[in-house]
C-alpha positions as CSV (number, residue, x, y, z in Angstrom):
1,M,-20.2,-52.1,3.3
2,K,-18.0,-49.3,2.1
3,K,-20.7,-48.2,-0.3
4,I,-23.2,-48.1,2.5
5,I,-20.9,-46.0,4.7
6,T,-20.2,-43.7,1.8
7,L,-23.9,-43.3,1.1
8,I,-24.6,-42.6,4.8
9,L,-21.9,-40.0,5.0
10,A,-23.2,-38.4,1.8
11,L,-26.7,-38.2,3.3
12,V,-25.3,-36.7,6.5
13,L,-23.4,-34.1,4.6
14,I,-26.5,-33.2,2.5
15,A,-28.6,-32.9,5.7
16,S,-26.0,-30.7,7.3
17,A,-25.8,-28.5,4.3
18,A,-29.6,-28.2,4.3
19,C,-29.5,-27.2,8.0
20,A,-26.7,-24.7,7.4
21,S,-28.6,-23.1,4.5
22,A,-31.7,-22.4,6.6
23,A,-31.8,-18.7,7.4
24,T,-32.5,-17.6,11.0
25,V,-34.4,-14.5,11.7
26,G,-34.7,-12.9,15.1
27,I,-38.0,-11.1,15.7
28,C,-38.1,-8.5,18.5
29,Q,-41.7,-7.2,19.1
30,L,-42.0,-4.4,21.7
31,V,-45.4,-5.5,23.2
32,Q,-48.4,-7.6,22.5
33,H,-51.3,-5.8,21.0
34,D,-53.5,-6.2,17.8
35,A,-51.5,-4.0,15.5
36,L,-48.0,-5.3,16.3
37,D,-49.3,-8.9,16.4
38,A,-50.7,-8.4,12.9
39,A,-47.5,-7.0,11.6
40,T,-45.4,-9.8,12.9
41,Q,-47.8,-12.4,11.5
42,G,-47.7,-10.7,8.1
43,F,-43.9,-10.7,8.1
44,K,-43.8,-14.4,9.0
45,D,-46.4,-15.4,6.5
46,A,-44.7,-13.6,3.6
47,L,-41.2,-15.0,4.4
48,T,-42.3,-18.5,5.0
49,E,-44.2,-18.5,1.7
50,K,-40.9,-17.6,-0.1
51,M,-38.5,-19.6,2.2
52,P,-40.4,-22.5,3.8
53,D,-37.3,-23.6,5.8
54,V,-36.7,-20.2,7.5
55,E,-36.3,-20.3,11.2
56,F,-37.7,-17.7,13.6
57,D,-36.5,-16.7,17.0
58,E,-39.5,-14.7,18.1
59,Q,-39.3,-12.6,21.3
60,N,-41.6,-10.1,23.0
61,A,-40.2,-7.4,25.2
62,S,-43.5,-6.9,27.1
63,G,-43.3,-3.1,26.6
64,D,-39.9,-2.7,28.1
65,A,-37.2,-0.9,26.0
66,A,-34.4,-2.4,28.2
67,T,-35.7,-5.9,27.4
68,C,-35.5,-5.0,23.7
69,S,-31.8,-4.3,24.2
70,V,-31.3,-7.7,25.8
71,I,-33.2,-9.5,23.1
72,A,-31.2,-7.7,20.3
73,G,-27.9,-8.5,22.0
74,T,-28.9,-12.1,22.2
75,F,-29.7,-12.2,18.5
76,V,-26.3,-10.7,17.7
77,A,-24.6,-13.2,20.0
78,N,-26.4,-16.1,18.3
79,G,-25.5,-14.9,14.8
80,V,-28.9,-14.5,13.3
81,D,-29.0,-13.7,9.6
82,L,-31.5,-10.9,9.9
83,I,-33.3,-9.0,12.7
84,M,-37.0,-7.9,12.4
85,A,-37.7,-5.1,14.8
86,N,-41.4,-4.4,15.4
87,A,-41.9,-0.9,16.9
88,T,-39.5,2.0,17.5
89,P,-37.8,0.9,20.7
90,A,-37.1,-2.5,19.2
91,L,-35.5,-0.8,16.2
92,Q,-33.4,1.5,18.3
93,A,-32.2,-1.5,20.4
94,A,-31.3,-3.5,17.3
95,T,-29.4,-0.6,15.7
96,S,-27.5,-0.1,18.9
97,A,-26.6,-3.8,19.0
98,T,-25.3,-4.3,15.5
99,G,-24.1,-2.3,12.5
100,D,-23.6,-5.4,10.4
101,I,-26.6,-7.7,10.6
102,P,-29.4,-6.5,8.3
103,I,-32.3,-5.0,10.3
104,L,-35.8,-4.6,8.9
105,A,-38.4,-2.8,11.0
106,T,-42.1,-2.4,10.8
107,S,-44.7,-0.3,12.7
108,I,-42.3,2.7,12.6
109,T,-44.0,6.0,12.0
110,E,-41.0,8.1,10.9
111,Y,-37.5,6.6,10.5
112,G,-35.7,9.9,10.6
113,V,-37.1,10.6,14.0
114,A,-36.6,7.0,15.3
115,L,-33.0,6.8,14.1
116,G,-32.0,10.5,14.6
117,I,-31.3,11.1,10.9
118,D,-31.6,14.7,10.0
119,G,-33.0,15.4,6.6
120,F,-34.1,11.9,6.1
121,T,-35.0,11.2,2.5
122,G,-36.3,7.6,2.6
123,V,-33.1,5.5,2.6
124,T,-31.1,5.1,5.8
125,G,-27.7,4.4,4.3
126,I,-27.0,2.0,7.2
127,N,-28.0,-1.6,7.9
128,V,-31.7,-0.7,8.3
129,S,-34.8,-0.5,6.2
130,G,-38.4,-1.6,6.6
131,T,-42.0,-0.3,6.5
132,S,-43.8,2.6,8.0
133,D,-47.3,2.8,9.6
134,L,-47.6,6.5,9.0
135,A,-51.1,7.5,7.9
136,P,-51.7,11.1,6.6
137,L,-51.7,13.1,9.8
138,N,-53.3,16.1,8.2
139,E,-56.2,13.9,7.3
140,Q,-56.5,12.5,10.8
141,A,-56.7,16.1,12.1
142,A,-59.3,16.9,9.5
143,M,-61.4,14.1,10.8
144,I,-61.8,16.0,14.1
145,K,-63.1,19.0,12.2
146,E,-65.3,16.8,10.1
147,L,-66.9,14.9,13.0
148,F,-66.7,17.4,15.8
149,P,-66.9,20.9,14.3
150,E,-68.4,22.4,17.5
151,A,-65.5,21.1,19.8
152,K,-63.3,23.8,21.4
153,K,-60.4,21.9,23.0
154,V,-58.6,18.8,21.8
155,G,-56.5,16.7,24.1
156,L,-53.4,15.0,22.6
157,L,-52.9,11.8,24.6
158,Y,-49.7,9.8,24.2
159,C,-46.6,8.2,25.9
160,S,-43.7,10.7,26.4
161,A,-41.2,7.8,26.0
162,E,-42.2,7.2,22.4
163,A,-40.4,9.5,19.9
164,N,-42.7,8.7,17.0
165,S,-45.8,9.5,19.1
166,A,-44.3,12.9,19.9
167,Y,-43.7,13.5,16.2
168,Q,-47.3,12.7,15.3
169,V,-48.7,14.9,18.0
170,E,-46.5,17.8,16.9
171,V,-47.8,17.6,13.4
172,V,-51.5,17.1,14.4
173,K,-51.3,19.8,17.0
174,A,-50.1,22.3,14.3
175,E,-52.9,21.2,12.0
176,L,-55.6,21.6,14.7
177,E,-54.4,25.0,15.9
178,A,-54.5,26.2,12.3
179,M,-58.2,25.1,12.3
180,G,-58.8,27.2,15.4
181,Y,-58.9,24.5,18.0
182,E,-57.3,24.9,21.4
183,T,-55.0,21.9,22.2
184,E,-53.2,20.5,25.2
185,E,-50.8,17.6,25.5
186,F,-51.4,14.9,28.1
187,K,-48.4,12.7,28.4
188,F,-48.2,9.5,30.4
189,N,-44.7,8.2,31.2
190,D,-45.6,4.5,31.2
191,S,-48.4,2.1,31.9
192,N,-48.6,3.2,35.6
193,D,-50.1,6.6,34.9
194,V,-52.2,5.9,31.8
195,A,-55.5,6.0,33.9
196,S,-54.7,9.2,35.7
197,V,-53.5,11.1,32.6
198,S,-56.5,9.8,30.6
199,A,-58.9,11.0,33.3
200,S,-57.3,14.4,33.2
201,A,-57.7,14.6,29.5
202,A,-61.3,13.5,29.6
203,A,-62.1,16.1,32.3
204,E,-60.6,19.0,30.4
205,C,-61.2,18.3,26.7
206,D,-64.1,18.0,24.2
207,V,-62.2,15.5,22.0
208,I,-59.1,13.4,22.4
209,Y,-56.6,12.4,19.8
210,I,-54.3,9.4,20.3
211,P,-51.5,8.7,17.7
212,T,-50.1,5.3,16.8
213,D,-48.7,4.8,20.3
214,N,-47.8,1.4,21.6
215,T,-48.4,2.0,25.3
216,A,-51.8,3.4,24.5
217,A,-52.5,0.4,22.2
218,A,-51.7,-2.0,25.0
219,Y,-53.9,-0.2,27.5
220,T,-57.0,0.8,25.5
221,E,-59.3,-0.7,28.1
222,T,-57.8,1.5,30.8
223,I,-58.3,4.6,28.6
224,A,-61.8,3.5,27.7
225,N,-62.7,3.3,31.4
226,E,-62.0,7.0,31.7
227,V,-63.2,8.5,28.4
228,I,-66.4,6.6,27.7
229,P,-68.1,7.4,31.1
230,A,-67.0,11.0,30.6
231,K,-68.7,11.0,27.1
232,V,-65.5,12.2,25.4
233,P,-64.8,10.8,21.9
234,V,-61.4,9.6,20.9
235,I,-60.0,9.9,17.4
236,A,-57.2,7.2,17.1
237,G,-54.2,6.9,14.9
238,E,-54.9,3.2,14.1
239,E,-57.6,0.6,14.2
240,G,-56.5,-1.3,17.2
241,I,-56.6,1.7,19.5
242,C,-59.9,2.7,18.0
243,R,-61.3,-0.7,18.6
244,G,-60.5,-0.4,22.3
245,C,-61.3,3.2,23.2
246,G,-62.0,5.3,20.0
247,V,-64.9,6.3,17.9
248,A,-63.1,6.8,14.5
249,T,-59.8,6.4,12.8
250,L,-57.9,6.7,9.5
251,T,-56.0,3.4,9.6
252,I,-53.8,1.1,7.6
253,S,-53.5,-2.7,7.6
254,Y,-50.6,-3.7,9.9
255,Y,-50.7,-7.2,8.4
256,D,-50.0,-5.7,5.0
257,I,-47.0,-3.7,6.1
258,G,-45.7,-6.7,8.0
259,Y,-46.2,-8.8,4.8
260,A,-44.3,-6.2,2.8
261,T,-41.5,-6.3,5.3
262,G,-41.3,-10.1,4.9
263,L,-40.9,-9.7,1.1
264,M,-38.1,-7.3,1.8
265,A,-36.5,-9.9,4.0
266,Y,-36.6,-12.5,1.2
267,E,-34.8,-10.1,-1.1
268,I,-32.0,-9.7,1.4
269,L,-31.7,-13.3,2.5
270,A,-32.3,-15.0,-0.9
271,N,-31.1,-12.5,-3.4
272,G,-28.5,-10.5,-1.5
273,A,-30.2,-7.2,-1.6
274,D,-28.4,-4.3,0.1
275,V,-30.5,-3.3,3.1
276,S,-28.8,0.1,3.3
277,A,-30.1,1.0,-0.2
278,M,-33.6,-0.3,0.2
279,P,-36.2,2.6,0.4
280,I,-38.6,2.6,3.3
281,E,-42.0,1.3,2.1
282,Y,-45.4,2.8,3.1
283,A,-48.9,1.5,3.3
284,P,-50.6,1.6,-0.1
285,Q,-54.0,2.7,1.2
286,F,-55.8,4.2,4.2
287,V,-59.3,3.5,5.4
288,K,-61.7,5.5,7.5
289,K,-63.3,3.3,10.2
290,Y,-65.6,3.7,13.2
291,N,-66.3,1.8,16.4
292,A,-70.0,1.1,16.5
293,A,-70.1,0.2,20.2
294,N,-68.4,3.4,21.3
295,I,-70.4,5.5,18.9
296,E,-73.6,4.1,20.4
297,A,-72.3,4.5,24.0
298,L,-71.5,8.2,23.4
299,G,-74.8,8.8,21.6
300,L,-73.1,9.9,18.4
301,P,-74.4,9.5,14.8
302,V,-72.7,6.9,12.6
303,P,-70.3,8.9,10.4
304,E,-71.0,8.8,6.6
305,G,-68.3,7.2,4.5
306,Y,-66.7,5.2,7.3
307,I,-66.5,1.4,7.6
308,A,-67.4,-0.3,10.8
309,I,-64.6,-2.0,12.6
310,E,-65.4,-5.7,12.8
């Protein structure tokens, strides 16, 4: 009997140890749309391949920055081993919530802008690292010149609450003006004025540029309802926005950058890597794609050297 009891206790201790060793990762995703969903899936796939017993607490803030803060605070209170922040407001909420728990982010355009780091060189020096969704902005601007050389005015459509969107617009605006285009910024504050601001842009511009903007990505149908009837083409900063309301994009794979973030998480959780010393990683390749349905609706020719969005 004593041997049986001893064996049972040993098994209980082994089971407890196994449970205790399972890492817990809190995932805060700003909003549900194709790009962020793909990044989260890539992250989970990579990490579970390496650590099959990892546990995820996956939360979606439904586009609300304040909800990101609540989610991040809950992760800290629950003592998660790592936080994955998907999109800039999620990252900003996580860094405000903890300076100790490792934070990996993805779908961030420019970490220096997102974190307020002057002279950012690629390593944060704090408990944050991750992957960037930045595509070459000069090449995105060049697409407008390539596809619409006769256009006069380009509208820059984005959410004023997203710091990384403002950063992209600033760079693209300078590139376009150097090419001789007139530009105007059209800013929506949140989802409530996407339609009205998009309508204004469509009425006043020959072409519209939309950066990798999460609010725009969540409301592409609303934007399409304004720009397609007005016959105004949209060049988008990423594939998901282009699929909804654009005609062409220079895009990355959000699944791939999410996957890379998952591999970074493994190095931290399994091998003790120092997150503060891990360089930000970038997408390895960029692809020109076009939206066949919107190209046809606008009566435009299929651009050479572009791949159709499936």
